N, C-alpha and C positions, 0 to 999 in steps of 0.2 A: 651124595647122593641124587641118583636120577630119576625122578618121577613122572609119570605116562599122566597128565590128567584128561580123564574126558568130563565136559564142562555135559549142564543138568538135560539139551538140547530145550529149553524152554527159554522166552522172552520175556523182555519187562524185568522184574524184578530177581531174575534169575541170570539175566547177562551183568547185574550191578553183581551179585554172588560170586559168579566165576570167576570177573575180574577181578577181584578183592583178592578171593583163592591166588589164582595167581601168581599179581602183582606182590603180594606177602610171602607166598615159597619162596619169591625172587629172591623177597628182601631180606627171608631170613638162609641166603645164599645155596639156595639149593637150584640143580639144575630143572627145569619143569620144559617140557614141550606140552603142547593143547593135542586134541584130536577130539575132532566134530565125528559125531555120527552118520552124517549125511556124506562123509567123504565114501565109505563102504566098507567091504569086511575086507578087501586084498590091498584097502592102502593102510588098513589097521596092523592087518600080517606083516607088511615091511615096517613101518613102523616101529612095533615090538622088535621086529629083528635087525633094524638098524641101531637103532637108541639104545637099546637093553636097555631097558628101566629093568630098577631095582623094587619099585611100586609104581603099579596103578592105580589111580586116586581117580572118585568119580562121586555127585550129589544129585542124590535124587533116583535117579538110573530105570523110571519109566519107562526111559525113551529108549533104552539099550533093548536089542532085536533077540531073539534066542539064538543068532549066528554068530551077534556078538558077544553074546557071556559065554557060547563054547570057546571062541576064539581066545579069550581074555582064561577061562582053566585051561584050554591046551599049555596054553604061555610059561603057565608057574609060574610066573611071577606073582610076589604076594601083591592080593586086591584087599581095597578100603572102602567103603560106600557110607556115604552121610545122608543121613536120612534126615532131613526137612521138612518134609509134610505131614510128621509125627505130630497128633495120630490119626490122623482123620481118613488115612487110606490104609490103614494095616489089612484088608481084608489082602492088596494088592502085593504090598509090603512082605507080611507073614510068610512069602514065599522066597521073594524076591533078596532076603538077608542071605540066602544059603549060598548064596553064588560068591560069597566074599568075606576072605577069612576075618576081616575085621570089619564091625557097625559102630558109627556116631550116629548116636540118634541125639535130637534137639528135645524129644520127650521122654523125662524119667521112668515116667508109667511105662515108656516100651521095652529097659531096659528088662523088667522081669516079666514083664511078654513077651519079648523076644526068648529070652534064656529059657522060659516054661517049654517055647516051641523049639529047644533041641541045642539053639547056638551058641559057643560057647565065649565065645570074642566080643559082648555087648558092653557097648560104654558112654553112658552118656557125654555130650557135648552139644550146649547149646549153639546157634549163631552168632558168629561178633558181628561188632560194627564197625566203619571204617571211616577214620578220625577226618580223613582228605577231605571227605564229601561230607559226615554229620559235624559241622561244627556252629559257633554262633554266629551270626548273622545279623545285629542289628538291623535293622529301618528307622521310619517312621512311630513312634511310639502312638500316632494321634492317629496313626491305622491296623494297630492290634485289634484283634478280634478278643474277644473276651473267653470262647472257647472250640480247640479244635479237635476232628475227628477225622482222621486218617486212616482209609481200609472200605473196605467190600461192606454194603450197607449189613448185616446177618440180622437175626432178629432182634437178640439182644442188644445193639447198640440199634436202632432204628424205636426200640423201648425206649430206650434210657431216652435219647433226643426230643420225641415224644412229650417225653414227661417232662424236660427240662424245659420245653417251649412249651406247654401248661403251665406249669408253676414259675416260671421267672422270665423274667424280661433280655437275659443274658445274650448279647450278640455270638451265634454258635454256626461256624465253618465248618462244611463237611465235604471232603474229597474224596473220590474215587466213582466209577460208571454207577448205574443204578439208583443212586440217592435219590433221583429225582421220583422215580419212578415210586422207590421206598414209599415216599413224604407225600404224596398229590398234593392232600389236603392243605397241606403247612407251608406248599410252593411262595406261595405271594405274602409270609410273616416278614416283617421287614428287618426283624433280626434274624433270620437265617438265609445264608448268602451257603448256595453248593456251588462244587465248582465238578460237573459231571464228567470229569474223566480222568484218567490214571496219571499221576503226576510223575516228572524224574526223579531219583530220590534228592541231587541237590535242589530240587526247587520245591523239595518236600521240608530240606534241612529249612530253607528260611520261612516257610509257614510256621513247622514249632518253634526257631527262635523269635518269631515275630507274633503270636500267641500268647495270654497269659497263663491261660488252665489247658494239658493238652489232655485228650482224654484218652484210654485206652483198655480198653475192654477185649477181652479174647475173642474166638469162632469157637462155637459150643462144640464139643464131643459129638453129639446127640444130633446134631444138624442132619437137616433130611436128606442132603444131599451128598455126604460124608460117606465115608465106605468102610465102614468102623464098627462092624455088624458085632463087634466083641463088645463092643462099648469098654475101651481102653479109652480112662478122664485125661485128657490136658491138666497135670498138675504144674508144670514148668510155664515161664513166661516166656512171652513171645521176643523175636527178633527187634520189636519196636520198644521194645523199651529201654532196649541198650541204644539205638537210632536216637529218641527221645531225649534223654539223660549226656549224650556228648553232646546233645547243640544245647547243649543248659538251659536243656526247657525242664517248667513244670509240670510234671505229671499226675494223673489223679489214676490210678490204675484198680479192676476189680482184684479183689486176691487172689492170690495163687497158694499152695504151699511151697513151692519151690524157690518165692519170691524173697524170702528173708537166709537165702542161702548165697541173693545179690548183694541187698541191699539191706539197711536200716531204716527202720519204720519210723517215719516223722524225722530221722536226721536228712534222708538220702534221699527218701522215698515214701509215699502217702498213698493208700490203700483203703477202696472202698467195700460194703459189702451188700447196699441196695441202692438204688435209686433216693431213697431217704436219705442215706449215710451221705451219698452223692452229694445232694443239691448242700445239706450243709455243712460237706467241707469244702464243696466252692463258693459258699455264701462267706466259707473263715477266711479260704486262703485271698479270694478275692480284695477281700480287705483288708489281708496282709498282706502288703506286697512284701518286704524286707524279709519276712519266712520266706516266702515262697521264693527269692531270689536265693537264700544262704542256704536251702538243701535243695532247688537247682546245683549253685556252683558245687557243692558235696559231690552230687549225682553224676558231674562229668567227671568228676577230678578219680571217684571210684572206680569209672569205666574206664578211662582211659588205664588206670593200673593194673586193670585187671581183666578186662572184655574188650578189646577187639579184635577181629580178626589174627593180627598176629599172636596173641593170648592162646588163642583156640589153637590153632597149626601148631603151634610149640607144646600145646598138651599132645592133639592128636601125635605128630610125630615124636615122642617121648615115649608113647605107648606102643606105638607100633614097634621101633628100636629095640623095647625089651624082649 
């Protein structure tokens, strides 16, 4: 099977997603070529004509121009898109999905949402993780932080961080742009360390491995800068959940409905429902290192057996081949 893959066109973490997908498809013995939208319309026509793909696959789709979409449609090649920003931009994706034969979404709530919009081929498919990048990287235990947040400082994450700084003395590391702006009155706290920049996945993997407890809080579906006018709720877990687990790191995650489709509570993962519940569980697992380690090991094993990019693409291709 020959697959023409059109990358998302976005940088940073999306370059990692694109690379992981291309590598995984090759490992599964698919013949794959990549086409970047910046090459232009004529280059796409020539590639489709010469390569003669059996499938055109893309991610996100926000960089696809009307002319590119038109060329793809006229080619009459089966098409698939992986919607990996759901449900935060459903105002845009609700129209985009109708340009593709197969739609895969990371958010289970969007399956019903897109189906109600008239598309008959919608499938829930979370992002996977790449064990070549996310793996245990233990360093000097004396340099461990107690807690770590990785990602953009969405309001709920900032609120949780402030609460923990106000009600505990745990050392906290935050990684990502704008954290220093989100915590202006806390910047001089000796137990707070802010790395105010985006980190490569490999470097993030090291921080996951060398922090006692990773905090994983989801982006709010009603965040004011989203484009989700219909208020589609995010019930699924983020890809960071699988990345953290693959590093054999212990995480506390805010409870989502779909969490239990992937992990067993308190055996492979631990969730929290409020700031008070979070602090209570931090206190407990901070003192019970053996339990932390046992849960983290089981989480890694579960992910390696079920949640890599290889697993996701096997499922995707089995759906398409049917």
